[in-house]
C-alpha positions as CSV (number, residue, x, y, z in Angstrom):
1,X,4.4,15.1,-11.3
2,X,5.0,11.3,-11.0
3,X,3.1,8.7,-12.8
4,X,1.1,6.3,-10.6
5,X,3.4,3.4,-11.3
6,X,6.3,5.4,-10.0
7,X,4.3,6.2,-6.8
8,X,3.6,2.5,-6.4
9,X,7.3,1.6,-6.6
10,X,8.2,4.4,-4.2
11,X,5.6,3.4,-1.7
12,X,6.7,-0.2,-1.8
13,X,10.4,0.6,-1.5
14,X,9.8,3.1,1.3
15,X,8.2,0.2,3.2
16,X,11.1,-2.2,2.4
17,X,8.8,-4.6,0.7
18,X,9.3,-6.8,-2.4
19,X,7.0,-7.0,-5.4
20,X,6.1,-10.5,-4.2
21,X,4.9,-9.1,-0.9
22,X,2.5,-6.7,-2.5
23,X,1.4,-9.2,-5.1
24,X,0.4,-11.6,-2.3
25,X,-1.5,-8.8,-0.6
26,X,-3.4,-8.2,-3.8
27,X,-4.0,-11.8,-4.6
28,X,-2.0,-11.7,-7.9
29,X,1.4,-12.8,-9.1
30,X,4.7,-10.9,-8.9
31,X,4.8,-10.7,-12.7
32,X,1.4,-9.0,-12.9
33,X,2.3,-6.6,-10.1
34,X,5.6,-5.8,-11.8
35,X,3.7,-4.8,-14.9
36,X,1.7,-2.3,-12.8
37,X,4.9,-0.8,-11.6
38,X,6.3,-0.5,-15.1
39,X,3.0,1.1,-16.4
40,X,2.4,-1.8,-18.8
41,X,-0.8,-2.9,-17.2
42,X,-3.4,-0.5,-15.7
43,X,-4.1,-1.0,-12.0
44,X,-7.6,-2.3,-11.4
45,X,-9.8,-0.3,-9.0
46,X,-9.9,-3.1,-6.5
47,X,-6.1,-3.1,-6.3
48,X,-6.0,0.6,-6.0
49,X,-8.4,0.6,-3.1
50,X,-6.4,-2.3,-1.4
51,X,-3.1,-0.4,-1.8
52,X,-4.6,2.9,-0.4
53,X,-5.8,1.0,2.7
54,X,-2.5,-0.8,3.1
55,X,-0.3,2.2,2.8
56,X,-2.7,4.6,4.4
57,X,-2.8,7.1,1.5
58,X,-5.5,8.4,-0.7
59,X,-6.2,7.3,-4.3
60,X,-5.5,10.9,-5.3
61,X,-2.0,10.5,-3.9
62,X,-1.3,7.3,-5.8
63,X,-2.7,8.8,-8.9
64,X,-0.7,12.0,-8.6
65,X,-3.6,14.3,-8.1
66,X,-2.8,15.5,-4.5
67,X,-0.5,15.1,-1.5
68,X,-1.0,12.3,1.0
């Protein structure tokens, strides 16, 4: 089972996006988003919700609790 930060990276890469693109979507910096993908910083709920909507997946999917 993948950790959520691995799922975040995979989703971003599958959509051919850069960390800067997702950081802009979330209203944060590339450095902060990079820390989410490395598992250094925990992902705030508001960012989790925004990413679920953007990618069209469930929070359970990102968190590794279920399939898409």
